[in-house]
N, C-alpha and C positions, 0 to 999 in steps of 0.2 A: 188621409191615408192610414190604413191599418197595417199591422204586421203581415196579415194574410195577403195583402195586395203586393207586398215586396217579396214574399216567399210562398207563392201559390202551391208549390209541391209539398209544403209542410202544413197545409191548411188543416189537416186532421190532427196535427200535434198541438196547435195553439187552441186552447180551450179557455173560455172566459171563467174567471174565478167568481163564484157567487158573492155578492156584496154583503150578505149576512154573515160570512165567515171573516172574523177579524184577522187582519194581518199584523201579528205581533212579533217583534224581534226578541229573540231570546239568545243571549250570548252563549257560545260554546263552552263546554267544561274545560277547565285547565288544572294542572297540577304544577306547582312551582317548588323546585328543590334547590336550595342554596347549599353551598359547601365549599370545601377546599380541594384543590387538585395538585398532585405532584406529577412531574414528568419523569418517567423511569425508562432507562435504556433497556433494550431487549435482553441484555446479558445480566440484568439485575437478579440477585439470588431469589428474591421473592417471586419474580416473574417466572424464572426457570422452574421453581418448585410448583407453582400453580399449573404451568403448562405441561409439566411432566405427568400430572395426575389425570388429565383429560385428553382423550384421543383427538377430539375436534380441535382443541387448541394446538396440539402438536402439528396437526395437518396445516394449520394456518401459517406456521413459521417454517415448516420442513423444507420448503422450496427456496428459501432465501439463501443467497450467497453470503459469504462473510462481509463483502462490501455493502450489500443491501442491509444487512443486520445493523451496520453502523448508522444507517439512516432511519431505522424504525424505532419509534418510541411508544410507550404506553402511558395512558393517563390513569393514575390511581385517584379515584374520587371518594372523598369521605363526606357524606351528606351531613348537614346540620340536623339535629334531632327534630326540629320543627318543620313540617311540610305544609305549605299553604295550598288549599284546594278551593275551587269555585265551581259549583254546578255539577260536581261528580256525585252521582247517587241521589240527586235532588230532582223531584218531579218538575216537569215543565210548568204545571199549574202553580206550584209554589214560586217558581222563578218569575212567572208573569205577575205575581202579586207585588213584587218589588225586587229590583236587582240586588239589593243588599241581603236578601234572604238566602242566597246560595253560597256565601263565603264561610269557610270554617278552616280549622287547622288540625293536624294530626301530629302527635309526638311519637317518635320512634323510641321504643323502650331501650334502655341502656344495654341490656343483655343481647339485643339484636344488632347493635351498632358496632 
């Protein structure tokens, strides 16, 4: 039995793949950021200062009642300076050469942290 016999209405969708085209698995690109996070209440001075400067941020919290504000928290995330990457900006042909070819790291400069 073939797939076409099970789904005759989709017979024009299922096309054979030529055998001369190699079917090679290439993992998808990833970016891994480690760091530390703090849980901050919505009434935190730092949060209030940030939200007062941007209209879109004010709109997010403007509809909250005082009771709801007690239940809302924000995460302040400070990333570690080293970011691990795999396969981002690397050609597929290079990744096909070996899976270890795509890994690298990026350091965030101190003035940006």
